[in-house]
VMD Tcl script that draws the C-alpha trace (Angstrom):
set ca {
  {-12.16 13.82 1.64}
  {-9.26 11.47 2.42}
  {-7.16 10.61 -0.50}
  {-6.28 7.00 -1.37}
  {-2.59 6.27 -2.04}
  {-1.56 3.07 -3.75}
  {2.09 2.25 -3.05}
  {3.85 -0.84 -4.38}
  {7.40 -2.09 -5.03}
  {8.08 -3.12 -8.60}
  {11.19 -4.31 -10.44}
  {12.52 -2.55 -13.57}
  {10.72 -5.22 -15.67}
  {7.37 -4.73 -13.88}
  {7.35 -7.60 -11.49}
  {5.33 -6.77 -8.31}
  {6.00 -10.06 -6.40}
  {6.94 -8.96 -2.89}
  {9.79 -11.55 -2.84}
  {11.40 -10.03 -5.96}
  {12.33 -6.64 -4.36}
  {15.41 -5.74 -2.32}
  {14.48 -4.68 1.23}
  {16.95 -2.21 2.83}
  {16.79 0.33 5.65}
  {16.08 3.31 3.42}
  {13.15 1.46 1.78}
  {11.73 0.55 5.10}
  {12.00 4.18 6.28}
  {10.22 5.31 3.17}
  {7.32 2.91 3.65}
  {7.20 3.62 7.40}
  {6.78 7.31 6.56}
  {3.99 6.47 4.14}
  {2.22 4.43 6.81}
  {2.58 7.17 9.37}
  {0.98 9.73 7.11}
  {-2.18 7.65 6.67}
  {-5.14 7.35 8.98}
  {-5.70 3.77 7.93}
  {-4.58 0.92 5.68}
  {-6.91 -0.71 3.14}
  {-5.95 -4.29 2.28}
  {-7.33 -7.28 0.49}
  {-7.33 -10.65 2.14}
  {-4.03 -11.88 0.66}
  {-2.08 -8.62 1.56}
  {-3.63 -8.47 4.99}
  {-2.67 -12.02 5.94}
  {0.78 -11.70 4.43}
  {1.49 -8.45 6.35}
  {0.03 -9.80 9.55}
  {2.16 -12.92 9.30}
  {5.30 -10.78 8.68}
  {4.82 -7.77 10.89}
  {2.44 -8.43 13.77}
  {4.45 -7.97 16.99}
  {3.80 -10.36 19.95}
  {0.91 -8.96 21.95}
  {2.28 -9.93 25.35}
  {5.64 -8.26 25.05}
  {5.50 -6.14 21.89}
  {9.15 -7.12 21.60}
  {10.95 -7.34 18.23}
  {11.26 -10.93 16.97}
  {14.84 -12.31 16.84}
  {14.84 -12.36 12.94}
  {13.97 -8.69 12.61}
  {16.92 -6.24 12.09}
  {16.95 -3.13 14.32}
  {16.27 -0.91 11.32}
  {12.97 -2.87 10.53}
  {11.56 -2.11 13.90}
  {10.05 1.40 13.07}
  {8.20 -0.04 10.10}
  {6.99 -3.01 12.23}
  {5.78 -0.79 15.01}
  {4.02 1.61 12.56}
  {2.18 -1.06 10.72}
  {1.36 -3.02 13.83}
  {-0.42 0.04 15.45}
  {-2.16 1.22 12.22}
  {-5.89 0.97 11.78}
  {-6.65 -1.59 9.02}
  {-9.71 -2.21 6.84}
  {-9.77 -5.60 5.13}
  {-11.84 -6.22 1.98}
  {-12.71 -9.90 2.05}
  {-15.76 -12.05 1.32}
  {-14.05 -15.19 2.74}
  {-12.53 -14.16 6.09}
  {-14.98 -14.62 8.93}
  {-13.23 -12.19 11.25}
  {-10.01 -10.16 11.60}
  {-8.11 -8.67 14.46}
  {-4.74 -6.84 14.53}
  {-6.60 -3.47 14.80}
  {-8.60 -4.36 11.75}
  {-12.19 -4.48 10.62}
  {-13.78 -6.22 7.70}
  {-15.25 -4.25 4.74}
  {-18.25 -6.04 3.17}
  {-20.79 -5.23 0.45}
  {-20.25 -3.16 -2.66}
  {-16.55 -2.20 -2.95}
  {-17.10 1.19 -4.53}
  {-19.64 2.29 -1.93}
  {-17.64 1.06 1.00}
  {-14.40 2.74 -0.14}
  {-16.11 6.01 -1.02}
  {-17.55 5.99 2.51}
  {-14.08 5.48 4.00}
  {-12.66 8.21 1.84}
  {-15.47 10.65 2.91}
  {-14.37 10.32 6.57}
  {-12.19 13.23 7.79}
  {-8.45 12.65 8.00}
  {-5.12 12.65 6.13}
  {-5.51 9.60 3.90}
  {-5.82 5.90 3.24}
  {-2.98 3.66 2.01}
  {-3.34 0.50 0.02}
  {-0.98 -2.04 -1.49}
  {-1.00 -5.43 -3.10}
  {-2.25 -6.60 -6.45}
  {-5.88 -7.68 -6.69}
  {-7.62 -5.04 -4.60}
  {-5.77 -2.10 -6.22}
  {-6.73 -3.40 -9.67}
  {-10.47 -3.22 -8.57}
  {-9.92 0.23 -7.03}
  {-8.22 1.48 -10.18}
  {-11.11 0.20 -12.32}
  {-13.51 2.10 -10.05}
  {-11.37 5.31 -10.29}
  {-10.87 5.42 -6.56}
  {-7.10 5.70 -6.38}
  {-6.03 9.26 -5.99}
  {-2.19 8.78 -5.93}
  {-0.18 5.98 -7.47}
  {3.31 5.38 -6.03}
  {5.55 2.90 -7.87}
  {8.75 2.24 -5.93}
  {10.93 0.96 -8.78}
  {13.73 -1.41 -7.63}
  {16.98 -1.66 -9.69}
  {16.45 -5.31 -10.38}
  {15.16 -7.45 -13.27}
  {13.04 -10.39 -12.06}
  {12.19 -12.09 -15.30}
  {8.76 -13.20 -14.00}
  {5.46 -11.81 -12.79}
  {3.00 -10.95 -11.44}
  {2.87 -7.66 -13.24}
  {1.35 -4.45 -12.07}
  {-2.42 -3.98 -12.64}
  {-2.57 -6.85 -15.05}
  {-6.03 -7.00 -16.66}
  {-6.89 -3.35 -16.37}
  {-9.75 -2.79 -18.76}
  {-8.86 0.78 -19.79}
  {-5.94 3.15 -19.90}
  {-5.48 5.43 -16.94}
  {-3.45 8.45 -17.91}
  {-1.25 9.68 -15.12}
  {0.78 12.81 -14.38}
  {4.10 12.59 -12.52}
  {4.01 14.71 -9.29}
  {7.13 13.64 -7.58}
  {10.22 11.46 -7.91}
  {12.41 10.52 -4.91}
  {15.58 8.41 -4.93}
  {15.58 5.97 -1.97}
  {18.67 4.22 -0.57}
  {20.42 1.84 -2.80}
  {18.93 2.80 -6.15}
  {15.19 2.45 -5.73}
  {13.14 5.40 -7.02}
  {9.64 6.26 -5.82}
  {7.55 7.80 -8.59}
  {4.25 9.39 -7.59}
  {1.50 10.03 -10.07}
  {-2.01 11.40 -9.99}
  {-4.70 10.65 -12.66}
  {-4.32 13.34 -15.37}
  {-7.89 14.51 -14.88}
  {-7.50 14.95 -11.10}
  {-8.18 18.36 -9.61}
  {-5.66 19.06 -6.84}
  {-6.55 21.56 -4.09}
  {-4.50 22.06 -0.94}
  {-2.50 18.94 -1.68}
  {-5.60 16.72 -1.96}
  {-7.67 15.53 -4.94}
}
mol new
graphics top color blue
foreach p $ca { graphics top sphere $p radius 0.5 }
foreach p [lrange $ca 0 end-1] q [lrange $ca 1 end] { graphics top cylinder $p $q radius 0.2 }
display resetview
């Protein structure tokens, strides 16, 4: 069974607005490594469209856009090539190496997790809340940025019950960000997988 990793950047005061973080080379390398270790990405509509707008490379040339720093290119190439599943009831179609996920979320995601492979990676705010409620997230990674935002949105706002977690790793990244990885306390880990 493929584990589902939820990874998100947050500020010290819990803001998970993607514009509140500090993007640097080390952070991009960290997230590119996460992407490369997953068989596929699982996005909600908002995260999918935001990531496609930001990271889709031109189909004709595959060239890096002028605005993109050299050190961003490995992340861009990795996410551009990744298989993507998009959970949406409003999108009519997707491309960018993606397919729509329809129907019951729990059933659909369990089916994706049952496929052979190394893992699935998700990010964003709304979809991960629904996945956490269903108990489908195997690993939580919070990349805590050394910044206070003073605003939201906050992580997993509206969660209906406590989810007790156990810290399994802590890695310092670049200019002060720290990636904390947790698994649900009741998780049984075998051969590195839940």
